[in-house]
PDB file of N, CA, C and O in Angstrom:
ATOM      1  N   UNK A   1      91.433  78.899  40.913  1.00  0.00           N
ATOM      2  CA  UNK A   1      91.396  78.177  39.668  1.00  0.00           C
ATOM      3  C   UNK A   1      92.550  77.193  39.563  1.00  0.00           C
ATOM      4  O   UNK A   1      92.430  76.162  38.902  1.00  0.00           O
ATOM      5  N   UNK A   2      93.677  77.507  40.217  1.00  0.00           N
ATOM      6  CA  UNK A   2      94.811  76.590  40.148  1.00  0.00           C
ATOM      7  C   UNK A   2      94.460  75.232  40.736  1.00  0.00           C
ATOM      8  O   UNK A   2      94.945  74.207  40.258  1.00  0.00           O
ATOM      9  N   UNK A   3      93.623  75.212  41.769  1.00  0.00           N
ATOM     10  CA  UNK A   3      93.227  73.946  42.392  1.00  0.00           C
ATOM     11  C   UNK A   3      92.308  73.141  41.483  1.00  0.00           C
ATOM     12  O   UNK A   3      92.130  71.941  41.696  1.00  0.00           O
ATOM     13  N   UNK A   4      91.725  73.775  40.480  1.00  0.00           N
ATOM     14  CA  UNK A   4      90.841  73.078  39.560  1.00  0.00           C
ATOM     15  C   UNK A   4      91.574  72.511  38.345  1.00  0.00           C
ATOM     16  O   UNK A   4      90.946  71.941  37.453  1.00  0.00           O
ATOM     17  N   UNK A   5      92.890  72.662  38.307  1.00  0.00           N
ATOM     18  CA  UNK A   5      93.618  72.188  37.128  1.00  0.00           C
ATOM     19  C   UNK A   5      93.411  70.690  36.930  1.00  0.00           C
ATOM     20  O   UNK A   5      93.232  69.946  37.894  1.00  0.00           O
ATOM     21  N   UNK A   6      93.436  70.263  35.692  1.00  0.00           N
ATOM     22  CA  UNK A   6      93.192  68.859  35.354  1.00  0.00           C
ATOM     23  C   UNK A   6      94.210  67.945  36.008  1.00  0.00           C
ATOM     24  O   UNK A   6      93.887  66.805  36.343  1.00  0.00           O
ATOM     25  N   UNK A   7      95.439  68.421  36.197  1.00  0.00           N
ATOM     26  CA  UNK A   7      96.465  67.590  36.825  1.00  0.00           C
ATOM     27  C   UNK A   7      96.208  67.394  38.314  1.00  0.00           C
ATOM     28  O   UNK A   7      96.506  66.334  38.865  1.00  0.00           O
ATOM     29  N   UNK A   8      95.659  68.410  38.959  1.00  0.00           N
ATOM     30  CA  UNK A   8      95.453  68.361  40.407  1.00  0.00           C
ATOM     31  C   UNK A   8      94.130  67.724  40.795  1.00  0.00           C
ATOM     32  O   UNK A   8      93.984  67.241  41.917  1.00  0.00           O
ATOM     33  N   UNK A   9      93.171  67.714  39.888  1.00  0.00           N
ATOM     34  CA  UNK A   9      91.848  67.222  40.242  1.00  0.00           C
ATOM     35  C   UNK A   9      91.283  66.360  39.113  1.00  0.00           C
ATOM     36  O   UNK A   9      91.075  66.849  38.003  1.00  0.00           O
ATOM     37  N   UNK A  10      91.036  65.088  39.394  1.00  0.00           N
ATOM     38  CA  UNK A  10      90.505  64.206  38.344  1.00  0.00           C
ATOM     39  C   UNK A  10      89.087  64.571  37.902  1.00  0.00           C
ATOM     40  O   UNK A  10      88.613  64.069  36.883  1.00  0.00           O
ATOM     41  N   UNK A  11      88.413  65.429  38.648  1.00  0.00           N
ATOM     42  CA  UNK A  11      87.042  65.830  38.323  1.00  0.00           C
ATOM     43  C   UNK A  11      87.001  67.190  37.629  1.00  0.00           C
ATOM     44  O   UNK A  11      85.945  67.816  37.540  1.00  0.00           O
ATOM     45  N   UNK A  12      88.150  67.641  37.141  1.00  0.00           N
ATOM     46  CA  UNK A  12      88.253  68.963  36.530  1.00  0.00           C
ATOM     47  C   UNK A  12      87.210  69.180  35.432  1.00  0.00           C
ATOM     48  O   UNK A  12      86.548  70.218  35.397  1.00  0.00           O
ATOM     49  N   UNK A  13      87.068  68.213  34.548  1.00  0.00           N
ATOM     50  CA  UNK A  13      86.154  68.343  33.403  1.00  0.00           C
ATOM     51  C   UNK A  13      84.727  68.602  33.889  1.00  0.00           C
ATOM     52  O   UNK A  13      84.054  69.503  33.389  1.00  0.00           O
ATOM     53  N   UNK A  14      84.265  67.815  34.860  1.00  0.00           N
ATOM     54  CA  UNK A  14      82.904  67.986  35.377  1.00  0.00           C
ATOM     55  C   UNK A  14      82.747  69.305  36.123  1.00  0.00           C
ATOM     56  O   UNK A  14      81.729  69.982  35.981  1.00  0.00           O
ATOM     57  N   UNK A  15      83.749  69.675  36.917  1.00  0.00           N
ATOM     58  CA  UNK A  15      83.670  70.928  37.664  1.00  0.00           C
ATOM     59  C   UNK A  15      83.640  72.130  36.725  1.00  0.00           C
ATOM     60  O   UNK A  15      82.918  73.096  36.974  1.00  0.00           O
ATOM     61  N   UNK A  16      84.416  72.077  35.653  1.00  0.00           N
ATOM     62  CA  UNK A  16      84.427  73.172  34.686  1.00  0.00           C
ATOM     63  C   UNK A  16      83.067  73.294  33.999  1.00  0.00           C
ATOM     64  O   UNK A  16      82.570  74.400  33.787  1.00  0.00           O
ATOM     65  N   UNK A  17      82.473  72.158  33.656  1.00  0.00           N
ATOM     66  CA  UNK A  17      81.145  72.189  33.038  1.00  0.00           C
ATOM     67  C   UNK A  17      80.095  72.743  34.000  1.00  0.00           C
ATOM     68  O   UNK A  17      79.241  73.531  33.595  1.00  0.00           O
ATOM     69  N   UNK A  18      80.153  72.340  35.264  1.00  0.00           N
ATOM     70  CA  UNK A  18      79.205  72.848  36.259  1.00  0.00           C
ATOM     71  C   UNK A  18      79.346  74.361  36.395  1.00  0.00           C
ATOM     72  O   UNK A  18      78.348  75.081  36.429  1.00  0.00           O
ATOM     73  N   UNK A  19      80.573  74.836  36.471  1.00  0.00           N
ATOM     74  CA  UNK A  19      80.816  76.268  36.607  1.00  0.00           C
ATOM     75  C   UNK A  19      80.261  77.036  35.410  1.00  0.00           C
ATOM     76  O   UNK A  19      79.626  78.077  35.580  1.00  0.00           O
ATOM     77  N   UNK A  20      80.494  76.533  34.211  1.00  0.00           N
ATOM     78  CA  UNK A  20      79.987  77.172  33.001  1.00  0.00           C
ATOM     79  C   UNK A  20      78.459  77.151  32.969  1.00  0.00           C
ATOM     80  O   UNK A  20      77.822  78.159  32.661  1.00  0.00           O
ATOM     81  N   UNK A  21      77.881  76.000  33.287  1.00  0.00           N
ATOM     82  CA  UNK A  21      76.412  75.885  33.273  1.00  0.00           C
ATOM     83  C   UNK A  21      75.770  76.785  34.316  1.00  0.00           C
ATOM     84  O   UNK A  21      74.704  77.349  34.071  1.00  0.00           O
ATOM     85  N   UNK A  22      76.404  76.927  35.480  1.00  0.00           N
ATOM     86  CA  UNK A  22      75.862  77.821  36.504  1.00  0.00           C
ATOM     87  C   UNK A  22      75.910  79.269  36.044  1.00  0.00           C
ATOM     88  O   UNK A  22      75.006  80.047  36.348  1.00  0.00           O
ATOM     89  N   UNK A  23      76.953  79.636  35.316  1.00  0.00           N
ATOM     90  CA  UNK A  23      77.026  80.994  34.765  1.00  0.00           C
ATOM     91  C   UNK A  23      75.902  81.224  33.764  1.00  0.00           C
ATOM     92  O   UNK A  23      75.275  82.283  33.754  1.00  0.00           O
ATOM     93  N   UNK A  24      75.652  80.224  32.922  1.00  0.00           N
ATOM     94  CA  UNK A  24      74.535  80.329  31.976  1.00  0.00           C
ATOM     95  C   UNK A  24      73.207  80.511  32.706  1.00  0.00           C
ATOM     96  O   UNK A  24      72.400  81.364  32.339  1.00  0.00           O
ATOM     97  N   UNK A  25      72.990  79.710  33.730  1.00  0.00           N
ATOM     98  CA  UNK A  25      71.744  79.797  34.495  1.00  0.00           C
ATOM     99  C   UNK A  25      71.607  81.159  35.177  1.00  0.00           C
ATOM    100  O   UNK A  25      70.517  81.730  35.217  1.00  0.00           O
ATOM    101  N   UNK A  26      72.705  81.670  35.707  1.00  0.00           N
ATOM    102  CA  UNK A  26      72.675  82.967  36.386  1.00  0.00           C
ATOM    103  C   UNK A  26      72.306  84.091  35.433  1.00  0.00           C
ATOM    104  O   UNK A  26      71.721  85.092  35.845  1.00  0.00           O
ATOM    105  N   UNK A  27      72.646  83.930  34.162  1.00  0.00           N
ATOM    106  CA  UNK A  27      72.332  84.946  33.152  1.00  0.00           C
ATOM    107  C   UNK A  27      70.973  84.724  32.499  1.00  0.00           C
ATOM    108  O   UNK A  27      70.584  85.459  31.592  1.00  0.00           O
ATOM    109  N   UNK A  28      70.249  83.698  32.970  1.00  0.00           N
ATOM    110  CA  UNK A  28      68.921  83.451  32.440  1.00  0.00           C
ATOM    111  C   UNK A  28      68.876  82.467  31.288  1.00  0.00           C
ATOM    112  O   UNK A  28      67.821  82.260  30.689  1.00  0.00           O
ATOM    113  N   UNK A  29      70.016  81.854  30.971  1.00  0.00           N
ATOM    114  CA  UNK A  29      70.066  80.879  29.892  1.00  0.00           C
ATOM    115  C   UNK A  29      69.871  79.467  30.424  1.00  0.00           C
ATOM    116  O   UNK A  29      69.646  79.252  31.615  1.00  0.00           O
ATOM    117  N   UNK A  30      69.964  78.520  29.512  1.00  0.00           N
ATOM    118  CA  UNK A  30      69.841  77.112  29.870  1.00  0.00           C
ATOM    119  C   UNK A  30      71.055  76.347  29.350  1.00  0.00           C
ATOM    120  O   UNK A  30      71.555  76.649  28.267  1.00  0.00           O
ATOM    121  N   UNK A  31      71.532  75.364  30.107  1.00  0.00           N
ATOM    122  CA  UNK A  31      72.628  74.524  29.616  1.00  0.00           C
ATOM    123  C   UNK A  31      72.184  73.775  28.357  1.00  0.00           C
ATOM    124  O   UNK A  31      70.996  73.519  28.162  1.00  0.00           O
ATOM    125  N   UNK A  32      73.148  73.430  27.510  1.00  0.00           N
ATOM    126  CA  UNK A  32      72.834  72.669  26.294  1.00  0.00           C
ATOM    127  C   UNK A  32      72.184  71.339  26.630  1.00  0.00           C
ATOM    128  O   UNK A  32      71.289  70.879  25.921  1.00  0.00           O
ATOM    129  N   UNK A  33      72.638  70.719  27.720  1.00  0.00           N
ATOM    130  CA  UNK A  33      72.115  69.420  28.137  1.00  0.00           C
ATOM    131  C   UNK A  33      71.757  69.483  29.626  1.00  0.00           C
ATOM    132  O   UNK A  33      72.574  69.125  30.474  1.00  0.00           O
ATOM    133  N   UNK A  34      70.546  69.934  29.945  1.00  0.00           N
ATOM    134  CA  UNK A  34      70.157  70.078  31.354  1.00  0.00           C
ATOM    135  C   UNK A  34      70.269  68.778  32.158  1.00  0.00           C
ATOM    136  O   UNK A  34      70.620  68.813  33.338  1.00  0.00           O
ATOM    137  N   UNK A  35      69.978  67.646  31.539  1.00  0.00           N
ATOM    138  CA  UNK A  35      70.067  66.370  32.251  1.00  0.00           C
ATOM    139  C   UNK A  35      71.508  66.071  32.649  1.00  0.00           C
ATOM    140  O   UNK A  35      71.754  65.563  33.743  1.00  0.00           O
ATOM    141  N   UNK A  36      72.457  66.380  31.779  1.00  0.00           N
ATOM    142  CA  UNK A  36      73.872  66.160  32.101  1.00  0.00           C
ATOM    143  C   UNK A  36      74.309  67.088  33.231  1.00  0.00           C
ATOM    144  O   UNK A  36      75.089  66.695  34.098  1.00  0.00           O
ATOM    145  N   UNK A  37      73.799  68.323  33.215  1.00  0.00           N
ATOM    146  CA  UNK A  37      74.110  69.264  34.295  1.00  0.00           C
ATOM    147  C   UNK A  37      73.641  68.717  35.642  1.00  0.00           C
ATOM    148  O   UNK A  37      74.392  68.723  36.617  1.00  0.00           O
ATOM    149  N   UNK A  38      72.413  68.252  35.687  1.00  0.00           N
ATOM    150  CA  UNK A  38      71.863  67.699  36.932  1.00  0.00           C
ATOM    151  C   UNK A  38      72.672  66.481  37.375  1.00  0.00           C
ATOM    152  O   UNK A  38      72.949  66.314  38.562  1.00  0.00           O
ATOM    153  N   UNK A  39      73.042  65.645  36.431  1.00  0.00           N
ATOM    154  CA  UNK A  39      73.829  64.453  36.749  1.00  0.00           C
ATOM    155  C   UNK A  39      75.195  64.846  37.356  1.00  0.00           C
ATOM    156  O   UNK A  39      75.643  64.234  38.326  1.00  0.00           O
ATOM    157  N   UNK A  40      75.844  65.861  36.783  1.00  0.00           N
ATOM    158  CA  UNK A  40      77.145  66.314  37.305  1.00  0.00           C
ATOM    159  C   UNK A  40      76.994  66.891  38.716  1.00  0.00           C
ATOM    160  O   UNK A  40      77.803  66.602  39.597  1.00  0.00           O
ATOM    161  N   UNK A  41      75.962  67.701  38.925  1.00  0.00           N
ATOM    162  CA  UNK A  41      75.750  68.303  40.251  1.00  0.00           C
ATOM    163  C   UNK A  41      75.447  67.210  41.276  1.00  0.00           C
ATOM    164  O   UNK A  41      75.978  67.235  42.387  1.00  0.00           O
ATOM    165  N   UNK A  42      74.610  66.269  40.911  1.00  0.00           N
ATOM    166  CA  UNK A  42      74.293  65.172  41.840  1.00  0.00           C
ATOM    167  C   UNK A  42      75.532  64.356  42.176  1.00  0.00           C
ATOM    168  O   UNK A  42      75.717  63.966  43.329  1.00  0.00           O
ATOM    169  N   UNK A  43      76.379  64.092  41.196  1.00  0.00           N
ATOM    170  CA  UNK A  43      77.610  63.333  41.447  1.00  0.00           C
ATOM    171  C   UNK A  43      78.525  64.122  42.387  1.00  0.00           C
ATOM    172  O   UNK A  43      79.199  63.536  43.234  1.00  0.00           O
ATOM    173  N   UNK A  44      78.549  65.429  42.240  1.00  0.00           N
ATOM    174  CA  UNK A  44      79.371  66.263  43.108  1.00  0.00           C
ATOM    175  C   UNK A  44      78.859  66.229  44.548  1.00  0.00           C
ATOM    176  O   UNK A  44      79.646  66.230  45.494  1.00  0.00           O
ATOM    177  N   UNK A  45      77.540  66.198  44.703  1.00  0.00           N
ATOM    178  CA  UNK A  45      76.944  66.189  46.037  1.00  0.00           C
ATOM    179  C   UNK A  45      77.115  64.864  46.762  1.00  0.00           C
ATOM    180  O   UNK A  45      77.066  64.813  47.991  1.00  0.00           O
ATOM    181  N   UNK A  46      77.312  63.806  46.014  1.00  0.00           N
ATOM    182  CA  UNK A  46      77.475  62.487  46.625  1.00  0.00           C
ATOM    183  C   UNK A  46      78.865  62.391  47.101  1.00  0.00           C
ATOM    184  O   UNK A  46      79.256  61.365  47.659  1.00  0.00           O
TER     185      UNK A  46
END
């Protein structure tokens, strides 16, 4: 988690959202904004 700090990684905000959304999905829930989740994951993969 230390490597994910906002000071060390400019993508901290997106990575934190992806991590939270993946936890929701793993528990059978849905992200508040599925399109934003997909956009963040796609940006990470590029």
